[in-house]
N, C-alpha and C positions, 0 to 999 in steps of 0.2 A: 352523221350527216355530212355530205360532201360539200366542198367549198362552193361548188356550182349551185347547190341548193339554197345557199344563204343569200338573203337580200343584201343589196349594197349598204354599206355602213352609212349612217346619217352623219352630218357634220356637227361636231361638238367642239367646244373650246379644247385646246391642246391638253389641259390638265385632266380632262375626261377620257383621254385615250390611254391604252395600254400597248406597249410594244409587242408585236407578234400576236395580236388578239383577233378573234373572229367575232362577228356580231350577229345575234339572232334576236327575234322578238320574244318577249316574255309577258305573261299576264300576271297571275298572282301565285303561281306555284313553281318552285325551283326543286328539281329532283336530284341534283348532284351538287357536290361542293367544288371549290376552286373557281367560283365565278366573281365577276365584278358587276354589281347591280347599280343602275342609275335610276334615282327617283327624286323628284322635286329638286333636280339640280345637284344632288349629292351622290357621292361615290362610296360604295362599301364593298370590301372584299370578304367573301363568305369563306371562312377557313374550315368550317364544319358543315355537316348536312343541315338542311333547313329544320330538321326535328330538334336541333340543338341551338339554332340561332334565331333570336327574335327579329323578325324583319318588320319595319313599319309598314303599314297598309299603303297601298298605292293603286292607282287605277291602271296604269300601263307604264311599262319601263323598257329599258334596253338592257339586255344581258350580254356581257362579254365573257366568253369562254377562253381563258388563257391557254395557249398551246402547250402541249405536254400532258402528262398523265393526270387524269382527274381522280382524286381520292375517292374510294368507295366505302371507307371503313364504317360508315354510319348506317348502312342499308339494313343490317340485322339488329338494330338497337331494340326494336320492339320484341324480337325473339329472345334477346339476351335479358330483358326485363322478366321474361317468363321462365326461361331455363337456366340462366346464369352463364358466366363466362366459360366455365370448365366444360359444360355440355356442348357449347358452341365450338370450342376448340377441338373436341373429339369429332364432331361432325366435319369440321374443316379438314381434319386429317384422314377421314374415311374415304375408302375406295369402294364404289358400289357399281355392280353390273346389272343392268336391266335388259332382259332378253324378251323380245316381243314388244313392239311399240304401237299397238293398236289402242282401242279405247281405254283398256285398263293400264297398259304399260306407259302410254303417253301421259296419263294423269299422274301416275306414280313418279315418273321422271320430273314433272313439274313440281310435285311436292318436295322431292329430295333436293332439287336445285334451289328452290326458294328457301329451304331450311339451311342452306350453305354447305351441303356436302361437297367436299373439295375435289373429288375425281369421279366422273361418271363414264362408264362404258355403255354405249347405246347400240344394241344389236338387233337388226331386223333385215330380212332380205327383201321386203316388199316395198312398193312405192305408194305414195298417197293417191287414193282413188276417190272419184265423185261420191261413191256410196259411203265413204268414211265421214262425210261432212256432218251427219246427224249426231255423231257421238264421240269422235276422236279429237282430242284437243289440239293435236298437231295438224289437223286437216283444215285448211282454208283455201279459198280460191287461188291464193298466191302459191300454195304448196303443192297443188295437183300435179301429178306426174314426177315429183321429187322423191328421192329415196327417203323413206321414213327416218332412217338412222341419220342422214344428213340434216333433214328438217328438224329433228330433235336436237342435234348438236347446235344448230344455228340459234334455235330458241333458247337453249340453256345459256349460250354465250351472250345473248342479248339481254339476259337477266343478270348473269354473273360472269363477266369477262375473265375473272380469275379462276374459274373452275377449269379443271383439266378434263375436258370433254372429248371423248374419242368415239367417232362413228365407225361401226363395223357392219356394213350392209351385206350380211351373210345369213344364211339359214343355219341355226344351231344344229349340230349333229356330231357324229363321231369324228368327221374329217375336219370340223372347224372348232372343236372344243378347246384345243390348245391355244388358239388365238384368243378365246375368251380368258382362259386361266393365266395366260402370259400377262394380262392386265394386273394380276395379283389382287383380286377383289377381296375385300374384307367381308362382303355380303353379296349375295346374288338374289335377284328377284325374278322369278319365272312367270312371265305373262304369255307363254306359248300356248297354242291350241292344238298341238300335235303330241299324241300320247307317247310315241317312240322318242321324240326329242325330250319330253318332260322326264321320262324315265332315265334316259342317259344322263341328263343334267343332274337329277337327283343322286344317282349313283356316284358320279364324279365329284359332286360337292361333299357327299358323305365320306368318300375316300380321302379327300383333301382337308376335311375338317372345316369347310367353308359354310357358314350359316346360309340356309336357303329358305325363302318364302315362296310358296307355290300358289298360283291362282287356279281355282277350279272354274266351273261354269258360271258366267255372268250373263250370257244371252238369255232371251226369252223371260227376263225378270222385269217386273214393274215397280218393285219396292226397294229403293236403295237403302232403306233402314234395316233391311233383313240380312245384310252381309255381316259376316263374323270372321274372326281369326281364331283358329283352334288347330287341333291335330287332325291328321287323316282319319284316325280311329274314331273321332267324335262324329264324323259325317255319316257313319253307320246309323246313328239314332237321330241326328239333327240335320242331315244333309238333304232332306226333302226329296229323296229319290233321285239325286243327281247321278246321271249316267256316267259322267266323267269321274266323279268321286268313287263310284262303285268299281270302275276299272282300275283307278289308281290305288285303291285300297288293296285289291287283289294282287296287283303287279308289284307294288312296293313290298308287300309281305313276302312274296316269292324271292325278292332280292335281299331280304333280311333288313329292310329299312322300316323302323318303327318311330312313331312320334313325330313324323314329318309335319312341320308347321304349314298350314294351308289357309287360304281365304275361300270361304263357301258361303252359300245363301240358305237361309231357313225357308225361303220361298220356293214352292214347286215350280218348275219351268212350265210356262204356258206352251201350248202347241200352236204352231203356225204352219200354214200350207201355201204353196205357190198357187196363183190364181188358175193356172192351167191344170191343177189337180196333180202336179208331179210331187217329187220327194219333199219331205219336210225341210224347211230351211230355217236357221236361227234368226229370230228377229231381235231388235235392239232399240232400246229407249235412250234418249239423250243423257239422262241422269244416272243410269245404273252402272255402265262400265267405268265412267270417271269416278264415281263414288267408291267403287271397289278399288280403283287405283290409289286414290288418296288415302283410303284406309290402310292399304299396304304400305304406302309411304310412311304413314304415321307409326306403324309397327316397327319399321326399319329404324326410323328417326329415334324412337324411344329406346330400342335396343342398343343402338350405337351410342347415343348420349347418356345411357344408363340412368334414366330418370322414369 
C-alpha cells in the first residue's frame, strides 16, 4: 500500500504513537506481524502472526505498521502442522519450473507458491485474453493484455515476497530450452498444449535427469474428479481415448522414453463445434483445468517434500 493510499493519522496522545509509523484502519483481522494495535486505549505490539497471538476482541481499532521489513514466518504454520518442519524446509529449498501458464499451469503455480516452494520459473509466451476469464486463475479484468508470465510472477510475490520468482515470457522450444534449464530446476511441470514442445521438453528433462510431470488433455471435460496422475503407458487402458495421450505414447516410445509421469482424465472428451459449423474447438469449464493444475501441484509437493 502506498503512503498516498493511507488515510491521515488520527490524533492520539503521544504515548500512542510510534516513530516512523504509518497508520491504516483495521477491523478484526490482522494478516501480518510487526504491528501495533490500539484498542480500548491500549497499545500492543504483535511480535508474531495472529495465529499465535491472542488478541482481545474489539469493534474497531487503529493499526500502526512499523516501517521496515514485516516478518512473514508464520504464514505456513497450518501447513507445518500437517507436513512437519523438514518437509517445509525441502519445499523452501526447491526450484520448480512451470511451462505453460493457462488454466492448468496457473493453478499449478498457485498451489506450489502457497506450499512455500522457494523458487519458481514461470514460462509462457502468451498474454492474458478475455476468453481466459472463465477458467484461468491468473486472468482478471486487471490482468487483461498482460504477459501471463509477468502476471504469474506478480501474483506469486503478492503471496510470498520471499519466493525467487522469475518470469520468462517465451515459447518453449529448442531455441529457448537453455533459458529454462539455466534456472537449474529440481522439477519441471509441463502444461503446454503443443506436441513438438512437449516432446522436446520430455527428451531434455530425461537427458538431464530432471523429474517431469506432463499434462495431457483437460479441455472438453466436465468432471474434475476424473483426473489422475499415472504413467503414459496407463493411458492406453484408462485414458478414455484421449488423442493427445495417443500421440504422446507413440512419440515418446520412438524416443525411448518409458514411464513418463502424466496427468490424464478417465472421462472421454466431449465434442463441441463452432456455431457456424466450422472446425471443432476445445471447450472448457471453470472447474476442470484448475482442478488438474492443483492435482499436479499436489504431486510435485509430495515428491519434493517426500511424504
